[in-house]
C-alpha positions in Angstrom: 0.0 0.0 0.0 1.3 3.4 -0.9 2.6 5.2 2.2 2.2 8.6 0.5 -1.3 9.6 1.3 -2.8 12.2 -1.1 -4.9 13.7 1.6 -8.1 15.2 0.2 -9.6 18.2 1.9 -13.3 17.6 1.3 -15.6 20.6 1.2 -18.5 19.4 3.3 -21.0 21.9 1.8 -20.3 20.8 -1.8 -24.0 20.9 -2.7 -23.4 20.4 -6.5 -21.4 17.2 -6.0 -23.9 15.9 -3.4 -26.7 16.5 -5.9 -24.8 14.6 -8.6 -24.2 11.6 -6.3 -27.8 11.7 -5.1 -29.1 11.8 -8.7 -26.9 8.8 -9.6 -28.2 6.8 -6.5 -31.8 7.7 -7.2 -31.4 6.6 -10.9 -30.0 3.2 -9.7 -32.8 2.9 -7.2 -35.4 3.6 -9.8 -33.8 1.4 -12.5 -33.5 -1.6 -10.2 -36.5 -1.1 -8.0 -34.4 -1.0 -4.8 -36.6 -0.7 -1.8 -34.2 1.0 0.6 -30.6 2.3 0.7 -28.4 3.9 3.2 -25.2 5.8 2.3 -22.2 7.4 4.0 -19.0 9.1 2.9 -16.1 9.3 5.2 -12.4 10.3 5.6 -10.0 9.5 8.4 -11.4 12.1 10.7 -15.1 12.4 10.2 -18.3 11.3 8.4 -18.5 13.8 5.5 -22.0 13.1 4.3 -24.7 10.5 5.0 -28.2 9.9 3.8 -31.0 7.4 3.6 -33.2 6.6 0.5 -36.4 4.6 0.2 -38.1 2.5 2.8 -37.5 -0.2 5.4 -40.2 -2.5 4.1 -42.8 -2.9 1.4 -45.5 -1.0 3.4 -43.4 2.1 3.0 -44.3 3.6 6.3 -40.8 4.1 7.6 -38.1 5.9 5.6 -34.5 4.6 5.7 -32.0 6.9 7.3 -28.2 6.7 7.8 -28.9 5.3 11.3 -31.2 2.5 10.1 -29.7 -1.0 10.9 -29.1 -3.4 8.0 -27.8 -6.9 7.9 -24.4 -6.5 6.3 -23.8 -10.2 5.5 -20.2 -11.0 4.5 -19.0 -7.5 5.1 -18.8 -8.6 8.8 -15.7 -10.7 7.9 -13.6 -7.6 7.8 -14.8 -6.6 11.2 -13.9 -10.0 12.6 -10.4 -9.9 11.0 -9.8 -6.3 12.3 -10.7 -7.3 15.8 -8.4 -10.3 15.6 -5.5 -8.0 14.7 -6.3 -5.8 17.7 -6.0 -8.9 19.9 -2.8 -9.9 18.1 -1.4 -6.4 18.7 -1.9 -7.0 22.4 -0.1 -10.4 22.1 -3.3 -12.3 23.1 -3.3 -14.3 19.8 -1.1 -14.7 16.7 -1.9 -15.0 13.0 0.2 -18.1 12.6 -1.1 -20.0 15.6 -3.0 -23.2 14.8 -6.6 -23.2 15.9 -6.0 -26.2 18.1 -3.9 -24.0 20.4 -7.1 -22.3 21.5 -9.8 -24.8 20.5 -8.2 -28.2 21.5 -11.3 -30.2 20.7 -11.5 -29.1 17.1 -11.5 -31.9 14.5 -12.4 -32.3 10.9 -12.6 -35.1 8.3 -10.2 -35.2 5.4 -9.3 -37.6 2.5 -5.9 -35.8 2.2 -3.5 -37.9 4.3 -3.3 -37.7 8.0 -6.1 -35.6 9.6 -3.9 -34.5 12.5 -1.3 -33.1 10.1 -3.9 -31.2 8.2 -5.4 -29.8 11.4 -2.0 -28.6 12.6 -1.8 -26.5 9.4 -5.1 -24.7 10.1 -3.7 -21.3 11.2 -5.7 -18.1 11.7 -3.8 -16.6 8.7 -5.1 -19.3 6.5 -8.6 -19.1 7.8 -8.9 -15.3 7.5 -7.5 -15.4 4.0 -9.5 -18.4 2.8 -6.6 -20.8 2.3 -7.7 -23.4 4.9 -9.3 -25.8 2.5 -12.8 -25.5 3.9 -16.0 -25.7 2.0 -18.2 -22.6 2.2 -20.9 -23.7 4.6 -21.1 -25.4 8.0 -23.5 -28.4 8.3 -25.7 -26.6 10.8 -26.6 -22.9 10.6 -25.9 -22.0 7.0 -27.4 -20.0 4.1 -29.5 -22.9 3.0 -30.9 -24.2 6.3 -33.2 -22.1 8.5 -33.2 -24.6 11.4 -32.7 -22.5 14.5 -29.3 -23.1 16.3 -27.0 -21.3 18.6 -23.6 -20.1 17.5 -22.0 -22.9 19.6 -24.1 -25.5 17.9 -23.1 -24.0 14.5 -19.4 -24.3 15.4 -19.7 -27.8 16.8 -21.3 -29.0 13.5 -18.1 -28.1 11.6 -16.3 -30.9 13.4 -18.3 -33.4 11.4 -17.6 -31.8 8.0 -14.9 -32.6 5.4 -12.1 -30.6 4.0 -12.6 -29.5 0.4 -8.9 -29.2 -0.4 -5.6 -29.9 1.3 -4.9 -27.1 3.8 -2.9 -24.3 2.2 -3.2 -25.7 -1.4 -5.5 -23.1 -2.9 -7.7 -20.1 -2.2 -11.4 -21.1 -1.6 -13.8 -18.5 0.0 -15.4 -19.9 3.1 -17.6 -18.8 6.0 -16.3 -21.6 8.2 -12.7 -20.3 8.7 -13.9 -16.9 9.8 -16.5 -18.3 12.1 -13.9 -20.6 13.7 -11.6 -17.6 14.1 -14.3 -15.6 15.8 -15.1 -18.5 18.1 -11.4 -18.9 19.1 -11.1 -15.2 19.8 -13.8 -15.6 22.5 -12.1 -18.6 24.0 -8.8 -16.7 24.4 -10.4 -14.0 26.7 -13.2 -16.1 28.1 -15.9 -14.0 26.5 -18.5 -14.6 23.8 -17.6 -13.5 20.3 -20.1 -10.6 20.5 -18.5 -9.4 23.8 -15.0 -9.5 22.3 -15.9 -7.4 19.2 -17.9 -4.9 21.3 -15.1 -4.4 23.9 -12.2 -4.4 21.5 -13.6 -2.6 18.4 -17.1 -1.2 18.8 -16.8 0.7 22.0 -13.5 2.4 21.2 -14.9 3.5 17.8 -18.1 4.8 19.3 -20.2 2.1 17.6 -23.2 1.8 20.0 -26.1 0.4 18.1 -24.5 -2.4 16.1 -25.5 -5.9 17.2 -25.3 -9.6 16.2 -28.8 -10.3 17.8 -31.8 -10.0 15.4 -34.2 -9.4 18.3 -32.2 -6.4 19.5 -31.8 -5.1 15.9 -35.6 -5.2 15.4 -36.1 -2.8 18.3 -34.4 0.0 16.3 -35.1 1.4 12.9 -34.5 -1.7 10.9 -34.3 -2.4 7.1 -36.1 -5.7 6.5 -34.6 -7.8 3.8 -36.3 -8.2 0.4 -35.9 -10.1 -2.8 -37.6 -8.1 -5.5 -41.3 -7.9 -4.6 -41.0 -10.4 -1.8 -39.9 -9.8 1.8 -37.4 -12.3 3.3 -37.9 -13.6 6.9 -36.2 -11.7 9.7 -34.0 -14.6 10.6 -31.1 -14.7 13.1 -28.0 -15.2 11.0 -26.1 -18.1 12.8 -22.6 -17.5 11.2 -22.0 -14.5 13.4 -18.3 -13.6 12.6 -18.7 -14.4 8.9 -22.0 -12.5 8.3 -24.2 -11.9 11.3 -23.6 -8.2 11.9 -26.5 -5.7 12.0 -25.2 -2.1 11.7 -26.0 1.3 10.2 -24.2 3.1 7.4 -23.0 5.7 9.8 -21.4 3.1 12.1 -19.8 1.2 9.2 -18.4 4.6 8.2 -16.7 4.9 11.6 -15.0 1.5 10.9 -13.9 2.6 7.5 -12.5 5.8 9.0 -10.5 3.6 11.4 -8.9 1.8 8.4 -8.2 5.1 6.7 -6.4 6.1 9.9 -4.3 2.9 9.7 -5.6 1.2 12.8 -5.5 4.3 15.0 -8.1 6.1 17.0 -6.8 9.6 17.5 -3.2 9.1 18.2 -3.6 5.7 19.9 -2.4 2.7 18.0 -4.8 -0.2 18.1 -3.2 -2.3 15.4 0.6 -2.5 14.9 1.7 -1.0 11.6 3.3 -4.4 10.5 0.0 -6.2 11.3 -2.1 -3.6 9.6 0.1 -3.9 6.4 -0.2 -7.7 6.6 -4.0 -7.3 6.5 -3.8 -5.5 3.2 -1.3 -7.9 1.6 -2.5 -10.6 -0.7 -1.8 -13.7 1.3 0.3 -16.6 -0.2 0.3 -14.9 -3.6 2.2 -11.7 -2.5 3.2 -10.8 -6.0 -0.4 -10.3 -7.0 -1.9 -6.8 -6.9 -5.5 -7.9 -6.7 -7.0 -10.6 -4.4 -7.8 -11.3 -0.8 -5.8 -10.3 2.2 -7.0 -10.9 5.8 -10.7 -10.2 5.7 -10.3 -7.6 3.0 -10.5 -7.5 -0.8 -8.3 -5.6 -3.3 -10.1 -5.7 -6.7 -9.3 -2.5 -8.6 -7.7 0.9 -8.9 -9.7 4.1 -8.7 -8.1 7.2 -10.1 -4.8 5.3 -10.3 -4.8 4.3 -6.7 -5.6 0.9 -5.1 -9.0 0.5 -3.6 -10.0 -1.9 -0.8 -13.4 -3.3 0.1 -15.7 -5.9 1.4 -19.3 -6.5 0.6 -22.0 -8.9 1.4 -25.1 -10.4 0.0 -27.9 -12.7 1.1 -31.0 -12.9 3.3 -32.5 -10.0 1.2 -29.5 -7.6 1.4 -26.7 -6.3 -0.8 -24.0 -4.2 0.9 -20.5 -2.8 0.3 -17.8 -0.6 2.0 -15.0 0.6 -0.2 -12.1 3.0 0.4 -9.0 4.4 -1.3 -6.3 5.1 1.3 -4.1 7.1 -1.0 -6.9 9.7 -1.3 -8.2 9.3 2.3 -11.8 8.6 1.3 -14.3 5.8 1.8 -17.9 5.0 1.1 -20.6 2.8 2.5 -23.7 1.6 0.6 -26.3 -0.7 2.3 -29.5 -1.9 0.7 -32.3 -4.1 1.8 -32.8 -5.7 -1.6 -30.7 -8.5 -3.0 -31.8 -8.5 -6.7 -29.4 -5.9 -8.1 -25.8 -5.1 -8.5 -25.9 -1.4 -7.8 -23.9 -1.1 -4.6 -20.6 -1.6 -6.3 -21.5 0.9 -9.0 -22.6 3.5 -6.5 -19.5 3.1 -4.4 -17.1 3.4 -7.3 -18.9 6.3 -8.9 -19.0 8.2 -5.6 -15.3 7.7 -5.0 -14.4 8.7 -8.5 -16.4 11.9 -8.4 -15.2 13.0 -4.9 -11.5 12.2 -5.7 -11.8 14.1 -9.0 -13.5 17.1 -7.4 -11.3 17.3 -4.3 -7.9 16.4 -5.7 -8.0 19.2 -8.2 -4.9 21.4 -8.8 -4.6 24.5 -6.6 -6.1 27.7 -8.1 -4.2 30.9 -7.3 -6.2 34.1 -7.3 -4.8 36.5 -9.9 -5.9 40.1 -10.7 -8.9 39.8 -13.1 -7.5 42.1 -15.8 -4.4 39.9 -16.2 -6.6 36.9 -17.0 -9.1 38.9 -19.1 -6.4 40.0 -21.5 -6.0 36.3 -22.5 -9.6 36.0 -23.7 -10.1 35.3 -27.4 -10.2 32.6 -30.0 -7.1 30.5 -30.7 -6.2 27.9 -33.4 -3.8 25.1 -34.1 -3.5 22.2 -36.5 -5.7 19.2 -35.7 -7.5 21.0 -33.0 -10.8 22.9 -33.1 -11.1 26.6 -32.7 -10.6 27.3 -29.0 -12.6 30.1 -27.3 -10.8 31.3 -24.1 -13.2 32.9 -21.7 -12.7 34.5 -18.2 -15.5 33.3 -15.9 -15.7 34.2 -12.2 -12.1 33.9 -11.0 -10.5 31.7 -13.7 -10.2 30.9 -17.4 -12.2 28.3 -19.2 -11.5 27.0 -22.7 -14.5 26.2 -24.8 -13.5 24.2 -27.9 -16.1 24.3 -30.7 -16.4 20.5 -30.9 -16.2 19.0 -27.4 -16.5 19.8 -23.7 -14.9 22.7 -22.0 -11.5 22.7 -20.3 -11.3 24.4 -16.9 -7.9 26.0 -16.1 -6.4 26.3 -12.6 -4.3 29.4 -12.3 -0.6 29.0 -11.3 0.4 32.6 -12.2 -0.7 35.2 -14.7 0.3 33.1 -17.8 0.6 29.5 -16.5 -2.2 27.1 -15.9 -3.0 23.4 -15.4 -6.1 21.4 -16.3 -7.9 18.9 -14.1 -5.9 16.1 -15.7 -2.6 17.9 -14.9 -1.8 19.0 -18.4 0.0 22.4 -18.5 -1.1 25.4 -20.5 1.3 28.3 -20.8 0.5 31.6 -22.6 3.1 33.7 -24.6 2.6 37.5 -24.7 3.9 40.1 -27.1 5.8 43.2 -26.1 2.5 45.0 -25.4 1.3 42.3 -23.1 -1.2 40.9 -25.5 -1.5 37.1 -26.1 0.4 35.6 -29.0 -0.3 31.9 -28.3 -0.5 29.2 -25.6 1.3 25.9 -25.4 -1.0 23.1 -24.7 0.7 20.0 -23.3 -1.9 17.6 -24.7 -1.0 13.9 -24.2 -1.6 13.1 -27.9 -1.1 16.4 -29.7 1.1 18.9 -27.8 0.6 22.1 -29.6 1.4 25.8 -29.9 -2.1 27.2 -30.1 -2.0 30.7 -31.7 -4.2 33.7 -31.1 -6.8 34.3 -33.7 -9.0 37.2 -32.5 -11.1 38.8 -29.8 -13.4 41.7 -29.2 -10.3 43.7 -28.1 -8.9 43.7 -31.6 -8.5 47.0 -33.3 -10.5 47.7 -36.4 -8.8 46.6 -39.6 -8.2 48.3 -42.9 -10.6 47.0 -45.5 -9.0 46.7 -48.9 -10.7 47.5 -52.1 -9.4 44.3 -53.9 -11.2 42.1 -51.4 -14.6 42.9 -53.0 -13.9 40.5 -55.9 -12.9 37.7 -53.5 -15.8 37.9 -50.9 -18.2 35.0 -51.4 -18.6 31.3 -51.2 -16.3 28.7 -52.7 -16.8 25.0 -53.3 -14.1 22.2 -52.8 -14.1 18.5 -53.0 -12.9 15.9 -50.5 -13.0 12.2 -51.3 -15.7 12.9 -53.9 -17.9 14.9 -51.5 -18.6 18.6 -51.8 -17.8 21.1 -49.1 -18.0 24.9 -48.9 -15.8 27.6 -47.5 -16.2 31.4 -47.6 -14.4 34.7 -47.5 -16.0 37.5 -45.6 -15.1 40.8 -43.8 -15.5 41.2 -40.0 -14.5 44.4 -38.3 -12.7 45.3 -41.5 -10.5 42.2 -41.4 -10.6 39.5 -44.0 -11.8 36.1 -42.6 -11.8 32.6 -44.0 -14.8 30.5 -42.9 -14.3 26.8 -43.0 -14.9 24.6 -40.0 -13.7 27.6 -38.1 -13.7 31.4 -38.5 -10.1 32.4 -39.0 -8.7 35.9 -39.4 -6.4 36.2 -42.4 -3.0 38.0 -42.2 -1.6 39.6 -45.4 1.9 38.5 -46.3 2.4 40.0 -49.8 0.6 40.4 -53.1 -2.4 38.0 -53.0 -0.9 35.7 -50.3 -2.4 35.4 -46.8 -1.9 33.2 -43.8 -4.2 31.9 -41.1 -2.9 32.0 -37.5 -2.0 28.3 -37.5 0.3 28.9 -40.5 -1.8 27.7 -43.4 -1.5 29.6 -46.7 -4.5 31.1 -48.4 -3.9 32.4 -52.0 -6.5 34.7 -53.6 -7.0 34.3 -57.3 -9.7 35.3 -59.7 -12.9 33.3 -58.9 -10.9 30.9 -56.8 -8.8 30.5 -53.7 -6.2 28.0 -52.8 -6.4 27.0 -49.1 -3.9 24.6 -47.6 -2.9 23.7 -51.2 -6.5 22.7 -51.9 -8.1 24.5 -54.9 -11.6 25.9 -54.5 -13.8 27.7 -57.0 -16.2 30.5 -56.4 -19.9 29.7 -56.7 -23.3 31.4 -56.4 -25.0 29.6 -53.5 -28.5 28.3 -54.5 -29.9 26.8 -51.3 -33.2 25.7 -53.0 -31.2 23.8 -55.7 -29.1 22.1 -53.0 -32.2 21.1 -51.1 -33.8 19.8 -54.3 -30.6 17.7 -54.9 -31.0 16.2 -51.5 -34.6 15.2 -52.1 -33.6 13.4 -55.3 -30.4 11.7 -53.9 -30.5 8.0 -53.2 -28.2 8.4 -50.2 -29.2 11.7 -48.8 -27.4 12.2 -45.5 -24.1 10.4 -46.3 -23.4 12.4 -49.5 -24.5 15.8 -48.4 -23.7 15.9 -44.6 -20.4 17.8 -45.1 -21.9 20.2 -47.6 -24.8 21.1 -45.4 -22.7 21.4 -42.2 -20.2 23.7 -43.9 -23.0 25.9 -45.4 -24.7 26.1 -42.0 -21.5 27.5 -40.5 -21.1 30.0 -43.3 -24.7 31.2 -43.0 -24.3 31.5 -39.2 -21.3 33.8 -39.6 -22.3 35.8 -42.7 -26.1 36.1 -42.2 -27.9 35.0 -39.0 -28.5 32.1 -36.6 -32.1 32.0 -37.8 -31.0 31.5 -41.5 -28.6 28.7 -40.5 -31.3 27.0 -38.3 -33.8 27.2 -41.2 -31.5 25.3 -43.5 -31.1 22.5 -41.0 -34.9 22.3 -40.5 -35.4 21.9 -44.3 -32.9 19.1 -44.7 -34.1 17.3 -41.5 -37.6 17.2 -43.0 -36.1 15.3 -46.0 -33.9 13.0 -43.9 -33.9 12.9 -40.1 -30.2 11.7 -40.1 -29.3 15.4 -40.7 -30.4 16.0 -37.1 -26.8 15.8 -35.9 -26.1 19.2 -37.5 -28.3 20.7 -34.8 -25.7 19.3 -32.4 -22.8 20.7 -34.5 -24.3 24.2 -34.5 -25.4 23.9 -30.9 -21.8 23.1 -29.7 -20.4 26.0 -31.8 -22.8 28.5 -30.3 -22.2 27.1 -26.8 -18.4 27.6 -27.2 -19.0 31.2 -28.3 -21.2 31.9 -25.3 -24.4 32.2 -27.3 -26.4 30.1 -24.8 -29.9 31.0 -26.0 -29.0 29.9 -29.5 -27.3 26.8 -28.2 -30.4 25.9 -26.2 -32.6 26.3 -29.2 -30.5 23.8 -31.2 -30.5 21.1 -28.5 -34.2 21.6 -27.6 -35.1 21.1 -31.2 -32.9 18.0 -31.4 -34.6 16.6 -28.4 -38.0 17.1 -30.0 -36.8 14.9 -32.9 -34.8 12.4 -30.7 -36.0 12.6 -27.1 -33.3 10.1 -26.0 -30.4 11.9 -27.5 -27.7 11.7 -24.8 -25.5 14.5 -26.3 -28.5 16.9 -26.3 -29.4 16.0 -22.7 -25.9 16.6 -21.4 -25.6 19.8 -23.3 -28.9 21.1 -21.9 -27.6 20.4 -18.4 -24.4 22.3 -19.2 -26.3 25.3 -20.6 -28.5 25.4 -17.5 -25.5 25.3 -15.1 -23.6 27.9 -17.1 
């Protein structure tokens, strides 16, 4: 486990993030018809946020809260293993002791050689890591038999069972080993298992309502187990150490916080560092990154850091607790419905969102005018036109084809993105922006300044009159359009972008990203691609689309490029009208609403962008891009 903890300073009043998590949970509840759910988020010092959803039973009279008790099933194995290590820290018991040292009467049947030799190999380390060779269930008091029995009768029945594998030969998940460990813990201090875990773990942590007794649990707010539309009986779970714990999300969160604090409560050490590290190590396969330690799973990385967990399922419940020590954050999800797989999804999504939100780069406050001077559009090869905007206390880049990039200020010209990519601006002698270097992982680029509202008015040249207009070019047999126009007395080329042209000499111009544009009579050469001037007849183009056998595929690029030209040279309404006409002919043209909507969004024309995406949703109500963009528009 990484000793360098990337400690996250959670903002407890982060309402927007809580809303996002709540919405995700509610969607999972609705999609999977989950009756009740209890949730808690925690770090090594405190419970950050907790909440209940849904109901405790089908009558829906009592709402679930973060204090409602749930059966946590196999999650309890981690509590048992943790308590064992507390006793081991005090020297009362040892991981590599055989069970016979504390439970002399233990016996088991085996076909693998001498039974006594096999029993001598049955250490607590093997039982807590599931390398003991046991089958999963005890003969009495198991998941398939509701015959009432005491914990002692459950343990005694194991003596009559058979080993599944030679001890230590392979990993095989089993309730039996954990239950025997819990029973032996009680024998060492002459207490019941419940008394041991209460005295050694629950009381020091401030866990006061958790219990292993179903009758006591039912006296509190209690989430009754369910399987779909059917309630499951409120049965006493007999395998207490392996799965008999009834506890609330808030109290599980206290346990997770204990693990994030590496076995300490305050400054007091309850588990030795070497024993705590042993618990997280994959036993007997130490070179493996994922697997089972001592009562704990390692199954995946979240945000490049190892996550640890234990869940449980059965008797009408699905539960999980999951934490990422490197980021000092953990989550608890308890449900009283077993017919779903949402607990893992919710836990992972929550951790990802909180880590992303709270491990962002630091943003230094810089005088607003120093950031505002960097506003404008920028362009580089293979990238869309970038619109850099000052918003509140920072800069945001709005590309015209995908989601915005938030910049975290390091100084007046240096920034980093959420992903840690650096962006550095270069200024001219007057302090105006010339370009910025974008350390993109695939296309690191010098992105050059195109224009902004600060630009001085240009000097319109008489010879431009003949060149102003629309030009047609071909690409792979398809027709596309570009245009030359004048904006603020500067000459602009409209292709996928809107680029100011800089005069070099004679009839030669360059765009900011270094591409040559040569003006000739009735044609221009752009990036060495010849184009010829045309009179645009929209009615004729629409008629061609009506008659074409493959409408959308052949004319998509043409219509998209014309829409962009009309938007710049005429009006938003004119551009929108053309899209409407072609969508009436072929609905596949609907994606051009999205193209125009993204462009207007990037330029800050939110009302226009909203019209595009609302229109798209009328045609395709399930369009995910339109839904996400409408959310962005509303939040912006």
